[in-house]
N, C-alpha and C positions, 0 to 999 in steps of 0.2 A: 974330397971331390966334388966341383960343384956341378950344378946344373945348367944345360945350355937350353934355353928358351929360343925354338927357331922363332922368325916372324916378330918380334919383339923387338920393340925398340927403346932406346932410351928416351926418357921425354925430360926435357928440361925443368929444373926446379920450378919455374914460373909456371909451367904448364902444369904442374900439379898443383900448385897453389890454386892455379885459376879454376882446375879441374872440381878443389875442394870448394872454393866460393861458388860455385855454379850449382854443386850441393846443398850449400847453407840457401843459395837464392830461392831455389825450387821449394826447399822446406819450409821456408818466411812466405812465398809466394801462396804455397797451398794454407797455412795456416793464414795467411790473410783471404783466400777464398772461401777455407772452411765459416771463419769470422763473417765476412761478407754474406755466404748463405746462412748462416743460423740467425743472422740481425733480419735478414730480408723473410725467413720464416717466422720468425716472431713478431715482425712487422704484419705480415699476410693474416696471420693468427688473430693478432690483434684486432685488423679491420674486419676481419670474418667476425670478432666477437662482438665489436661495435655493430656491425651490420645486422646481426642476429638479433641485438636487444634492442637495436629501433626499426626492424622489420617486427619483432615481438610487438615491441609498444604499438606501433602503426597498426598492428592486427587487430590489438586488443581494443584501442581507439576505436576504429572501423566497426570491429564486433560490438562495443558498448553501442554507438550511433545506431547499428542496426537494432539491437534489442531496445533501446530506448523508444525507436518509430516503432517499433513491434506492441511495447506497450502502451504507447499513447494512442495507436490507431485500435487495440483492444479496448482501450479505457473507451474510446469515442463509440467504437460500436454497441460495447454495454450501456452508456448514456440512452442512446438510440435505441436499444432495445427494447429500454424498460427496466431491464435487470435490477438497475439499482433502484427504482423507485419501488420494486416490490420487495425486494430486500428494505428497504427502510420502512415500508407499510407493514411488513410481518414483524420486524423488531418492533413496530410502535404497536402493532396490535397485541405483543407478546406481554409488554409493559403493562398495557392497559388490562389485561388478563390478569397478571401478575397482582397488580395493584386492588384488581376486586378479590383475588383469593386472598392477600394479607390484610385487606380491612374491607371485611364483608360487610360494615354499613358506609361503606365509601358514598355509594349513590346517596343514601338517605341523608349523611352529613350534607351533600351538595344540594338537594333538595332543600332540606329545612335554611341553607345558607342562602339559596337565592330566592327561596320566599319571603325571608326576613327583609333582603339586600334591595330586591328589585321591586316590589309591590307595597301599597300603602295601604288597601283596602284589604277585602278577604281573598281568601286564595283556593282554589280546589288544585289536588295536585293528584293526578294520576298515573300508578303505578302498576308495575306488573305484579301479579297476585304473590310472589315469591318475597319482594321488597316491601311488601304494605308495610306490614307489623313492624322494621326497622325506621320505615319512614316516619310512623306514627310517633314511637318512641323518640325519635331525633327531634322532632317537630314539638313535643310534648316538653323536652328539656330546654329547650330554648324558646321559650314562652314572649318573648321579646319580639316585638313585630304585630303584624296583622294576624286574624284569626286565619287557620289553614283547617281545610277538609281535605282527608285523605282518601280516594277511591279506588278499589284494585280496577283495572282494565286487563283483562284476560289478552287482549289484541296487543298487548306492548309486551316486549320481551327482557327477559332482566338487565338490568343496568338503565333500564329507559324510563325517565319522568317527564311529565308534562305538564306543569303548569299553566293554571289560566286566572287569570285575573285584569285589574283597572287598569295594568300596565301590557295588555294582549295575552299571546302566548308565548312560553318559553319551553323548546324541547332540550332536555338533556337526554342525549342518545349517543354513548361511545362509538357504538358501528355507524352511524351516520357520520360522526365526527371522523371516524378512520376513513371513510369513504371520500369527504371531503379532502382529508389529507392527502389520499391517495389521486385524485383528480387534480390536485394542486401540483403534487411530485411529477406527473406525466404532463401537466400545462395544458389540460382539458378546461376550458372554459364552464364555471359551475352555472346550474341550471337556475334560472329566477335572477341572475345580475343584470 
């Protein structure tokens, strides 16, 4: 026995074919829409990534510019405040003190060399009592040149010699030299110029 479906109608074969084709068209349209949507999402992601990289690069460049300006300002202020001059003078002082420590006869050798090279006649070398014996020994070892008399001067501090003779007076004073360097570093005019 067959079943009767009420209200059903019989469709012509062309209608069934059109109905099946409509389903296929819908599926293709959905696939095309999905593909377009996926492509649009990929393009949007790529644009976002490009914008993020460019924005990050611009941000880094701007931060680097601000940092460079801050460093330049700090350097300018440091120079104006004299910190660089103080540091350079501290380094020079350390070098001079290290030289004296490493070569205790440095003052004596300098005094003997200046007496020999700068004076034609007799020379009197006034030195701090602690340096007197070393100066006498160095002067005796370099017999060439004018006669040299070494006198202890308790007013002078270690490392200082004053040579007097026909060429006037020459003062070998590391402290005075360091003070002159310090004044030159901060552009102070030297007294007596």
